[in-house]
DRENDO-205432 format. One record per residue: residue in one letter; y, x, z of N, C-alpha, C, O, CB in turn. Coordinates in steps of 0.05 Angstrom, whole numbers, padded with zeros to 5 digits, always signed. Glycine has a CB too. Layout:
AYXZYXZYXZYXZYXZ
...
% end
This chain:
M-00044+02092+02352-00054+02103+02327-00070+02079+02313-00087+02067+02325-00073+02128+02333
A-00063+02074+02289-00075+02052+02274-00104+02060+02267-00110+02084+02265-00059+02045+02249
A-00121+02040+02263-00149+02044+02257-00153+02064+02233-00170+02081+02233-00162+02017+02252
G-00137+02059+02212-00138+02075+02189-00132+02103+02193-00145+02120+02182-00121+02065+02171
A-00112+02110+02209-00105+02137+02215-00127+02149+02234-00133+02173+02231-00076+02137+02229
A-00138+02134+02251-00160+02143+02270-00183+02151+02253-00195+02172+02258-00168+02121+02290
Q-00191+02133+02233-00214+02140+02216-00210+02165+02201-00228+02182+02199-00220+02119+02199
A-00186+02167+02189-00180+02192+02174-00181+02218+02190-00190+02239+02181-00154+02190+02163
H-00171+02215+02216-00171+02237+02234-00200+02246+02240-00207+02270+02240-00156+02230+02261
W-00218+02226+02245-00245+02233+02253-00261+02243+02227-00279+02260+02229-00259+02208+02267
R-00253+02232+02205-00268+02242+02181-00262+02272+02176-00280+02288+02170-00260+02225+02155
R-00235+02278+02179-00227+02306+02176-00242+02323+02196-00250+02345+02190-00198+02308+02179
A-00245+02314+02220-00259+02329+02241-00288+02333+02235-00299+02355+02239-00257+02316+02267
V-00302+02313+02224-00329+02315+02216-00333+02334+02193-00351+02351+02194-00340+02288+02208
R-00317+02332+02173-00319+02348+02148-00313+02376+02152-00326+02393+02140-00302+02339+02127
G-00294+02382+02169-00285+02409+02173-00301+02424+02192-00317+02413+02207-00258+02409+02182
P-00298+02453+02190-00314+02468+02209-00305+02465+02238-00282+02458+02243-00314+02496+02201
L-00322+02471+02256-00316+02469+02284-00308+02493+02296-00324+02512+02296-00338+02459+02298
H-00284+02496+02305-00274+02521+02319-00264+02513+02347-00257+02489+02353-00251+02535+02302
A-00263+02532+02363-00254+02526+02392-00225+02514+02391-00218+02497+02407-00254+02553+02411
S-00210+02522+02372-00181+02513+02370-00179+02484+02362-00158+02472+02365-00166+02531+02350
T-00202+02473+02352-00201+02445+02341-00212+02425+02363-00211+02401+02359-00218+02443+02313
V-00222+02435+02385-00232+02417+02405-00214+02416+02429-00207+02437+02440-00260+02426+02413
P-00206+02391+02436-00188+02387+02459-00202+02396+02485-00227+02392+02487-00179+02357+02462
R-00189+02407+02502-00200+02415+02528-00201+02392+02549-00181+02378+02552-00184+02437+02540
G-00223+02389+02562-00226+02368+02583-00221+02380+02610-00211+02403+02612-00254+02355+02583
R-00228+02365+02631-00224+02374+02657-00243+02363+02677-00253+02341+02673-00196+02369+02665
C-00248+02377+02697-00266+02368+02719-00248+02360+02742-00232+02377+02750-00287+02391+02728
C-00250+02336+02752-00228+02328+02770-00238+02309+02791-00257+02294+02788-00207+02316+02754
P-00223+02309+02815-00228+02288+02834-00217+02261+02822-00201+02261+02804-00214+02295+02861
A-00225+02239+02832-00219+02213+02821-00207+02193+02840-00213+02169+02837-00242+02203+02810
P-00191+02201+02860-00177+02182+02875-00154+02168+02861-00141+02181+02845-00168+02194+02900
A-00148+02143+02866-00126+02130+02853-00100+02143+02864-00100+02152+02886-00126+02101+02857
P-00077+02143+02847-00077+02130+02821-00083+02150+02798-00086+02141+02775-00049+02118+02816
Q-00086+02176+02803-00091+02196+02783-00121+02201+02782-00130+02219+02795-00075+02222+02787
C-00135+02186+02766-00164+02189+02765-00171+02215+02751-00194+02224+02753-00178+02164+02750
C-00153+02228+02737-00158+02252+02723-00139+02273+02729-00124+02281+02712-00160+02248+02695
S-00138+02281+02752-00119+02302+02761-00126+02329+02751-00149+02331+02741-00118+02303+02791
P-00109+02350+02751-00115+02375+02739-00140+02388+02751-00149+02382+02773-00092+02392+02742
S-00151+02405+02734-00176+02420+02742-00172+02433+02769-00151+02444+02775-00184+02442+02720
P-00193+02430+02786-00190+02439+02812-00191+02471+02815-00202+02485+02799-00212+02426+02828
S-00179+02479+02837-00182+02508+02845-00209+02509+02857-00221+02489+02864-00159+02519+02865
P-00218+02535+02861-00245+02537+02875-00247+02523+02903-00268+02515+02913-00252+02567+02879
Q-00224+02520+02914-00223+02506+02941-00223+02476+02940-00223+02462+02960-00198+02515+02956
S-00222+02465+02913-00221+02436+02910-00246+02422+02920-00267+02434+02920-00215+02430+02883
P-00244+02396+02928-00268+02382+02936-00288+02380+02913-00312+02377+02918-00261+02355+02947
C-00278+02381+02887-00296+02379+02865-00312+02404+02863-00336+02404+02863-00281+02373+02839
G-00298+02426+02861-00310+02454+02862-00332+02459+02843-00352+02470+02851-00321+02460+02890
L-00329+02450+02818-00349+02455+02799-00340+02470+02775-00356+02473+02756-00360+02429+02790
R-00317+02481+02775-00306+02494+02751-00315+02524+02752-00312+02538+02772-00274+02493+02751
P-00329+02532+02728-00339+02560+02728-00317+02580+02721-00297+02573+02708-00362+02562+02708
R-00322+02605+02729-00302+02626+02724-00316+02645+02706-00338+02654+02712-00292+02641+02750
L-00304+02652+02683-00317+02669+02663-00318+02699+02674-00301+02708+02689-00302+02667+02636
G-00338+02711+02665-00340+02740+02671-00357+02748+02695-00372+02768+02693-00313+02750+02676
G-00356+02734+02717-00370+02742+02741-00386+02720+02753-00392+02722+02777-00351+02752+02761
G-00395+02699+02738-00409+02678+02748-00391+02660+02767-00366+02662+02766-00433+02688+02763
L-00403+02644+02783-00388+02626+02801-00380+02641+02826-00396+02655+02839-00405+02600+02808
P-00355+02637+02834-00345+02650+02858-00360+02636+02882-00369+02613+02879-00312+02647+02861
P-00362+02649+02905-00377+02638+02928-00367+02609+02935-00383+02591+02941-00374+02657+02954
S-00341+02606+02935-00329+02579+02944-00341+02556+02927-00348+02534+02936-00296+02579+02942
V-00342+02562+02899-00351+02543+02880-00381+02536+02884-00389+02513+02885-00346+02553+02852
S-00396+02559+02887-00425+02556+02890-00431+02542+02916-00449+02525+02916-00439+02584+02891
G-00416+02548+02937-00420+02533+02961-00414+02504+02960-00428+02488+02972-00404+02544+02981
A-00392+02497+02946-00383+02469+02943-00403+02454+02927-00408+02430+02933-00356+02467+02930
A-00415+02466+02906-00434+02451+02890-00462+02450+02901-00478+02434+02893-00435+02461+02863
M-00467+02468+02920-00494+02471+02932-00501+02444+02944-00487+02433+02960-00494+02495+02954
G-00525+02434+02936-00534+02409+02948-00521+02384+02938-00529+02362+02945-00530+02411+02979
K-00500+02386+02921-00487+02362+02910-00505+02349+02889-00520+02363+02875-00459+02368+02897
R-00503+02322+02887-00519+02307+02867-00500+02299+02846-00481+02284+02851-00534+02282+02880
V-00505+02309+02822-00486+02305+02799-00501+02289+02777-00524+02295+02770-00477+02333+02787
A-00489+02269+02766-00499+02255+02743-00484+02266+02718-00459+02269+02718-00495+02224+02746
V-00499+02272+02697-00487+02281+02671-00493+02259+02650-00516+02250+02648-00499+02310+02661
V-00473+02250+02636-00477+02228+02617-00474+02240+02589-00454+02252+02581-00455+02205+02623
L-00495+02236+02574-00495+02246+02544-00492+02223+02526-00495+02200+02533-00523+02260+02537
A-00485+02231+02501-00478+02212+02481-00495+02216+02455-00487+02207+02433-00449+02214+02474
G-00518+02228+02458-00533+02235+02434-00537+02265+02433-00533+02278+02453-00518+02225+02408
C-00546+02276+02410-00552+02303+02407-00541+02314+02382-00552+02310+02360-00581+02307+02407
G-00518+02329+02383-00505+02340+02359-00476+02334+02359-00469+02311+02364-00519+02329+02332
V-00458+02354+02353-00431+02352+02356-00417+02329+02340-00398+02317+02349-00420+02378+02349
F-00428+02324+02316-00414+02305+02300-00422+02275+02304-00408+02257+02295-00418+02312+02272
D-00444+02270+02318-00453+02243+02323-00465+02239+02351-00477+02219+02357-00473+02234+02301
G-00462+02259+02368-00473+02258+02395-00457+02275+02414-00433+02278+02413-00503+02266+02394
S-00473+02286+02433-00460+02306+02452-00459+02332+02440-00479+02341+02427-00473+02307+02478
E-00437+02348+02444-00435+02375+02435-00455+02392+02451-00453+02394+02476-00406+02386+02437
I-00475+02404+02436-00496+02417+02451-00488+02442+02468-00499+02446+02489-00517+02425+02432
H-00469+02457+02458-00459+02479+02476-00446+02468+02501-00451+02478+02523-00438+02498+02461
E-00430+02449+02498-00417+02439+02523-00436+02427+02542-00434+02431+02566-00396+02419+02515
A-00455+02411+02532-00473+02398+02550-00491+02420+02563-00496+02419+02587-00490+02377+02535
S-00499+02441+02548-00516+02463+02559-00498+02478+02580-00509+02485+02601-00527+02484+02536
A-00474+02483+02575-00457+02499+02593-00452+02484+02619-00452+02496+02640-00431+02506+02580
V-00449+02457+02617-00447+02440+02642-00471+02441+02658-00470+02445+02682-00441+02411+02636
L-00495+02439+02646-00520+02440+02660-00525+02467+02672-00532+02469+02696-00542+02432+02641
V-00520+02488+02657-00524+02516+02668-00508+02522+02692-00518+02533+02711-00518+02536+02646
H-00482+02514+02691-00465+02520+02713-00470+02504+02738-00466+02513+02760-00437+02517+02705
L-00478+02479+02733-00485+02461+02756-00511+02473+02768-00514+02473+02792-00488+02430+02747
S-00530+02483+02753-00553+02494+02762-00547+02520+02778-00558+02524+02800-00572+02499+02740
R-00530+02536+02768-00522+02561+02782-00508+02555+02807-00511+02570+02826-00504+02578+02764
G-00493+02533+02809-00480+02526+02833-00497+02510+02854-00488+02503+02875-00456+02510+02827
G-00522+02506+02846-00540+02495+02864-00541+02464+02865-00553+02452+02883-00533+02506+02891
A-00528+02451+02846-00527+02423+02846-00553+02409+02836-00567+02420+02820-00504+02415+02830
E-00558+02387+02846-00582+02371+02837-00572+02352+02816-00555+02335+02821-00597+02354+02861
V-00583+02356+02792-00572+02343+02768-00592+02321+02757-00616+02325+02756-00565+02364+02746
K-00582+02299+02750-00597+02280+02735-00581+02271+02710-00557+02268+02712-00603+02256+02752
I-00595+02267+02688-00581+02261+02662-00586+02233+02654-00608+02222+02659-00592+02280+02638
F-00564+02222+02643-00566+02194+02634-00554+02190+02606-00539+02207+02596-00550+02175+02654
A-00561+02168+02594-00548+02161+02567-00553+02132+02563-00574+02121+02571-00559+02179+02542
P-00534+02119+02549-00539+02091+02543-00561+02086+02524-00565+02102+02505-00515+02078+02532
N-00577+02066+02528-00598+02059+02511-00588+02040+02488-00592+02016+02488-00620+02046+02528
I-00574+02052+02469-00561+02039+02447-00566+02053+02421-00575+02076+02421-00532+02036+02452
E-00560+02040+02399-00562+02052+02373-00536+02069+02367-00514+02060+02373-00566+02030+02350
Q-00538+02092+02356-00516+02108+02347-00499+02093+02327-00509+02078+02310-00525+02135+02335
R-00472+02097+02329-00454+02086+02309-00462+02095+02280-00463+02079+02261-00425+02094+02314
D-00468+02121+02279-00475+02132+02253-00493+02157+02258-00497+02166+02280-00448+02138+02235
V-00503+02168+02236-00519+02193+02239-00507+02212+02218-00501+02205+02195-00552+02188+02234
V-00503+02237+02227-00491+02257+02210-00511+02279+02205-00524+02289+02224-00465+02268+02222
D-00514+02287+02180-00530+02310+02172-00514+02335+02179-00494+02341+02166-00538+02309+02141
H-00522+02347+02199-00505+02372+02209-00507+02396+02190-00490+02414+02192-00514+02381+02238
L-00527+02397+02172-00529+02418+02153-00508+02412+02131-00494+02430+02124-00557+02420+02142
K-00506+02389+02120-00489+02382+02099-00461+02372+02108-00442+02372+02092-00502+02362+02082
G-00459+02363+02134-00434+02354+02144-00428+02326+02132-00404+02318+02129-00410+02375+02138
S-00448+02311+02126-00442+02284+02114-00461+02264+02126-00482+02271+02137-00444+02285+02081
P-00454+02238+02124-00469+02216+02136-00497+02216+02125-00502+02223+02102-00457+02187+02131
A-00516+02209+02143-00545+02206+02134-00552+02177+02136-00543+02163+02154-00565+02224+02152
D-00567+02168+02117-00576+02139+02117-00600+02135+02134-00622+02131+02124-00583+02130+02088
E-00596+02135+02159-00616+02129+02179-00605+02119+02206-00581+02118+02209-00632+02154+02185
K-00622+02111+02223-00613+02100+02249-00626+02117+02271-00649+02126+02267-00621+02069+02253
R-00611+02121+02294-00621+02135+02315-00611+02122+02341-00590+02109+02341-00613+02164+02313
N-00626+02127+02363-00620+02116+02389-00607+02136+02406-00616+02159+02407-00644+02106+02402
V-00586+02130+02420-00571+02150+02435-00588+02161+02458-00587+02185+02462-00546+02137+02446
L-00602+02145+02472-00619+02152+02495-00641+02172+02485-00646+02193+02497-00633+02126+02509
V-00654+02164+02463-00676+02179+02451-00665+02208+02443-00678+02228+02450-00688+02163+02427
E-00642+02208+02428-00631+02233+02419-00621+02250+02442-00624+02274+02441-00608+02229+02399
S-00610+02238+02463-00602+02253+02486-00625+02266+02500-00622+02287+02512-00589+02236+02504
A-00649+02252+02498-00672+02264+02511-00680+02291+02500-00695+02306+02513-00695+02246+02508
R-00671+02298+02477-00676+02325+02466-00663+02346+02483-00675+02366+02489-00666+02327+02438
L-00638+02340+02491-00624+02359+02508-00634+02360+02537-00632+02380+02551-00594+02354+02507
A-00644+02337+02545-00654+02335+02574-00684+02341+02576-00696+02339+02597-00649+02306+02585
R-00694+02350+02553-00725+02356+02553-00740+02332+02562-00761+02335+02575-00732+02381+02571
G-00731+02308+02556-00745+02284+02562-00739+02272+02590-00746+02249+02596-00773+02289+02560
N-00726+02290+02607-00722+02281+02634-00695+02267+02637-00676+02278+02648-00724+02305+02652
I-00693+02242+02628-00668+02228+02626-00673+02198+02633-00696+02187+02632-00656+02231+02598
Q-00651+02184+02640-00654+02156+02648-00634+02140+02633-00614+02152+02623-00651+02153+02679
D-00638+02114+02631-00619+02096+02619-00595+02094+02637-00598+02090+02661-00631+02068+02616
L-00570+02097+02626-00545+02096+02641-00542+02070+02657-00527+02068+02676-00521+02100+02621
A-00556+02049+02647-00554+02023+02662-00566+02026+02689-00561+02010+02707-00569+02000+02647
D-00583+02046+02693-00597+02049+02719-00582+02068+02738-00591+02071+02760-00625+02060+02715
L-00560+02080+02730-00545+02098+02746-00533+02084+02771-00520+02063+02768-00523+02112+02729
K-00538+02094+02795-00526+02082+02820-00508+02101+02832-00517+02122+02841-00548+02074+02840
V-00481+02094+02834-00461+02112+02843-00468+02122+02871-00460+02145+02877-00435+02099+02842
G-00481+02107+02888-00487+02115+02915-00505+02138+02916-00507+02152+02937-00499+02091+02931
E-00520+02145+02894-00539+02167+02895-00527+02193+02885-00541+02214+02883-00563+02160+02878
F-00500+02193+02879-00490+02216+02867-00462+02222+02881-00449+02204+02892-00487+02213+02836
D-00454+02249+02880-00429+02258+02890-00408+02261+02866-00384+02261+02872-00434+02286+02904
A-00417+02262+02842-00398+02266+02819-00412+02259+02793-00436+02256+02792-00387+02297+02818
V-00395+02255+02772-00406+02248+02747-00391+02265+02726-00366+02268+02728-00404+02218+02742
I-00405+02275+02705-00392+02292+02685-00400+02281+02657-00423+02273+02652-00401+02324+02689
F-00381+02280+02640-00385+02272+02611-00379+02296+02594-00356+02303+02591-00367+02248+02603
P-00398+02309+02584-00393+02330+02563-00381+02318+02537-00383+02294+02533-00420+02346+02556
G-00369+02334+02521-00357+02324+02496-00375+02321+02473-00399+02320+02476-00334+02340+02488
G-00362+02319+02450-00376+02315+02424-00367+02289+02413-00358+02272+02428-00407+02315+02428
F-00368+02286+02387-00358+02262+02374-00373+02237+02382-00363+02215+02378-00358+02266+02345
G-00398+02241+02392-00413+02217+02401-00399+02203+02424-00404+02179+02428-00441+02225+02409
V-00383+02216+02438-00366+02203+02459-00350+02182+02446-00348+02160+02455-00348+02223+02475
A-00336+02190+02425-00316+02172+02411-00330+02153+02392-00318+02135+02381-00294+02188+02395
K-00355+02156+02388-00369+02138+02369-00389+02121+02385-00391+02097+02379-00384+02155+02346
N-00404+02131+02403-00426+02118+02418-00417+02107+02445-00423+02084+02451-00449+02137+02422
L-00402+02123+02461-00395+02113+02487-00370+02095+02485-00365+02079+02502-00389+02136+02507
C-00355+02099+02464-00333+02079+02460-00329+02079+02429-00343+02093+02414-00306+02087+02476
S-00310+02064+02420-00304+02061+02391-00277+02077+02383-00264+02071+02363-00301+02029+02383
W-00270+02096+02399-00244+02110+02394-00244+02122+02366-00222+02123+02354-00240+02132+02414
A-00267+02131+02355-00268+02143+02329-00257+02126+02306-00247+02136+02286-00296+02151+02324
V-00260+02100+02309-00252+02081+02288-00229+02064+02297-00213+02056+02280-00274+02064+02280
D-00227+02058+02323-00206+02040+02332-00183+02053+02348-00165+02039+02356-00219+02019+02348
G-00185+02079+02353-00163+02092+02368-00158+02079+02395-00176+02073+02410-00138+02092+02351
K-00132+02075+02402-00125+02065+02428-00134+02036+02432-00133+02025+02454-00095+02067+02432
N-00143+02022+02410-00152+01994+02413-00182+01993+02416-00194+01972+02412-00142+01977+02389
C-00194+02017+02423-00222+02018+02424-00235+02000+02447-00221+01991+02465-00230+02047+02428
T-00261+01997+02445-00275+01984+02467-00294+02006+02479-00302+02025+02466-00292+01957+02456
I-00299+02002+02504-00316+02020+02519-00342+02008+02525-00344+01984+02533-00303+02029+02544
N-00364+02024+02520-00391+02014+02526-00391+02004+02555-00380+02016+02573-00413+02036+02522
E-00405+01981+02560-00403+01967+02584-00413+01984+02608-00403+01982+02631-00420+01942+02582
H-00434+02000+02602-00446+02016+02624-00429+02041+02629-00429+02052+02652-00476+02024+02617
V-00415+02051+02608-00397+02073+02612-00374+02064+02628-00365+02078+02646-00388+02085+02584
N-00363+02041+02623-00341+02029+02635-00347+02024+02666-00332+02031+02684-00333+02002+02621
S-00370+02013+02671-00378+02009+02699-00383+02031+02716-00378+02032+02740-00400+01993+02701
T-00395+02053+02701-00398+02078+02714-00373+02092+02722-00371+02103+02744-00413+02095+02698
L-00353+02091+02705-00327+02104+02711-00313+02087+02734-00301+02098+02752-00310+02106+02683
Q-00314+02062+02732-00301+02046+02751-00314+02050+02780-00300+02051+02800-00301+02016+02742
A-00341+02052+02780-00355+02056+02804-00348+02083+02818-00344+02084+02843-00382+02055+02799
F-00348+02104+02803-00341+02129+02814-00312+02132+02823-00306+02146+02842-00348+02150+02795
H-00294+02119+02808-00265+02118+02816-00262+02104+02842-00249+02113+02860-00248+02105+02795
T-00275+02080+02843-00272+02063+02868-00282+02080+02893-00270+02079+02914-00288+02035+02866
A-00305+02094+02888-00317+02109+02909-00302+02135+02915-00309+02151+02932-00346+02115+02902
K-00281+02139+02899-00265+02165+02902-00282+02190+02899-00280+02209+02914-00250+02167+02930
K-00300+02189+02880-00317+02212+02874-00310+02225+02848-00302+02211+02829-00344+02204+02873
P-00312+02253+02845-00301+02266+02823-00315+02257+02796-00338+02249+02795-00305+02295+02828
I-00297+02258+02776-00305+02251+02749-00297+02275+02732-00274+02284+02732-00291+02223+02739
G-00316+02286+02719-00311+02308+02700-00312+02299+02671-00331+02286+02662-00331+02330+02704
L-00291+02307+02656-00287+02298+02628-00282+02321+02611-00262+02334+02614-00265+02278+02626
C-00300+02327+02592-00296+02351+02574-00290+02342+02545-00300+02322+02535-00323+02369+02574
C-00274+02358+02531-00268+02356+02502-00255+02329+02498-00234+02324+02509-00293+02360+02485
I-00266+02312+02482-00252+02285+02476-00260+02264+02496-00251+02241+02494-00259+02274+02447
S-00276+02271+02516-00283+02251+02536-00259+02239+02552-00261+02216+02562-00303+02263+02556
P-00238+02254+02556-00215+02241+02570-00205+02215+02559-00192+02200+02573-00192+02259+02571
V-00210+02211+02534-00201+02185+02523-00216+02161+02536-00205+02139+02535-00205+02184+02491
L-00239+02165+02549-00252+02144+02564-00236+02136+02588-00232+02113+02593-00279+02154+02574
A-00226+02157+02603-00209+02151+02625-00185+02139+02619-00175+02122+02633-00203+02173+02640
A-00172+02148+02596-00146+02138+02586-00148+02107+02581-00129+02093+02586-00136+02153+02559
K-00171+02098+02571-00175+02071+02565-00183+02054+02589-00174+02031+02592-00195+02069+02544
V-00199+02066+02607-00208+02051+02629-00187+02051+02652-00184+02032+02667-00234+02064+02639
F-00171+02073+02655-00151+02075+02676-00124+02079+02665-00114+02102+02666-00157+02097+02695
P-00111+02058+02655-00084+02062+02644-00065+02075+02664-00064+02069+02688-00073+02035+02636
G-00050+02093+02653-00030+02108+02670-00040+02134+02682-00025+02147+02695-00021+02090+02692
C-00067+02141+02678-00076+02166+02690-00067+02190+02673-00055+02188+02651-00108+02167+02694
E-00073+02212+02685-00066+02238+02670-00092+02251+02660-00112+02254+02675-00051+02259+02690
V-00092+02258+02635-00115+02270+02622-00108+02297+02607-00084+02304+02607-00128+02250+02603
T-00127+02310+02596-00122+02335+02582-00133+02333+02554-00158+02333+02552-00135+02360+02597
V-00118+02330+02532-00127+02330+02505-00107+02348+02489-00109+02349+02465-00129+02300+02493
G-00089+02361+02501-00068+02376+02488-00042+02361+02484-00038+02339+02494-00079+02386+02462
Q-00024+02374+02469+00001+02361+02465+00003+02341+02441-00015+02340+02424+00021+02381+02460
D+00023+02324+02442+00026+02303+02420+00039+02312+02395+00044+02297+02376+00041+02279+02431
K+00046+02338+02394+00057+02349+02369+00041+02375+02363+00038+02393+02380+00090+02356+02372
N+00033+02376+02338+00014+02398+02328+00033+02422+02321+00038+02428+02298-00004+02389+02302
I+00042+02436+02342+00060+02458+02338+00045+02482+02327+00027+02492+02341+00074+02464+02364
D+00052+02492+02302+00040+02515+02292+00010+02513+02288-00005+02533+02288+00047+02538+02309
G+00001+02488+02286-00028+02484+02283-00044+02488+02309-00068+02488+02307-00037+02501+02262
R-00031+02491+02331-00046+02497+02357-00056+02472+02369-00074+02473+02385-00027+02511+02377
F-00047+02448+02362-00055+02423+02374-00064+02404+02353-00049+02385+02346-00032+02411+02392
P-00088+02408+02340-00097+02391+02320-00103+02362+02328-00104+02344+02311-00121+02402+02309
D-00106+02359+02354-00111+02331+02364-00087+02316+02374-00088+02299+02391-00132+02331+02386
A-00064+02324+02361-00038+02312+02370-00039+02282+02366-00027+02267+02382-00014+02324+02354
E-00052+02271+02346-00055+02243+02342-00068+02228+02366-00060+02207+02374-00070+02238+02318
T-00089+02242+02376-00103+02230+02400-00086+02230+02423-00087+02211+02439-00129+02246+02406
A-00069+02252+02428-00052+02253+02451-00030+02233+02449-00021+02223+02469-00041+02280+02454
S-00020+02227+02424-00001+02206+02419-00011+02179+02426+00002+02162+02438+00008+02207+02391
A-00036+02174+02417-00048+02149+02423-00053+02144+02452-00051+02121+02462-00073+02146+02408
I-00059+02166+02466-00064+02164+02496-00038+02158+02509-00036+02143+02529-00077+02192+02508
A-00017+02169+02499+00010+02163+02511+00018+02135+02507+00032+02123+02524+00032+02181+02499
E+00009+02122+02485+00015+02093+02480+00000+02076+02501+00008+02054+02506+00007+02085+02451
L-00021+02087+02512-00036+02072+02532-00022+02075+02561-00032+02064+02580-00066+02081+02533
G-00001+02090+02562+00014+02095+02588+00003+02118+02601+00010+02122+02625+00013+02072+02606
C-00013+02136+02589-00026+02158+02603-00009+02183+02593+00002+02184+02571-00059+02160+02596
S-00009+02204+02611+00001+02230+02604-00019+02249+02598-00041+02248+02610+00018+02240+02625
S-00013+02268+02579-00032+02288+02571-00022+02315+02573+00000+02321+02565-00040+02284+02543
A-00037+02334+02586-00028+02361+02589-00044+02380+02569-00039+02404+02569-00033+02371+02618
% end
């Protein structure tokens, strides 16, 4: 996807209303090579962190998460320029219900841009990703540069446009994007250690760039009947040699 097309795609996403149908689904997955992003696990999976709607966590999931140490990486605060608040909250709630020990991280960098979420337009100001993420973490957060893979059993990246703007440059550069150095080293370290990597919403683009040839979930590459609005993203991922479900 050319940079111009990528920019237009993300501008449409920022200007338009946010509906469940417009947000690509991510997955929580084990990370052994070569498929660093294999399909979402069953309750019996070693990852064992997927919630089940309606009745809370099944015993097998709760048991698998109990006592696990999970790092959650945020990208700011707010769907259009940071982490999607509902996704981040849902991740934290279900990890807590499962008995996991959670620590939250974010890169200590300036945001690519700031969006006025009331008007849906850019704001002429600067914000720091770590400082903004601290809103969601109630201040209990650490610089991503300090994350040590040996201290955790899994890592999860909630979605939100901040992933594509702050954790990488996908929002403007598409498949030619660059990944933040600490995001890249974190993904590489968990993959090498064969520890689960969870990727929500648009976050699978991180894996597509870092692990060429992996399988991720962002929907289909054709927007059939308007059901796959992120078809351009799926197409760009395919150009990186990755498959998308």
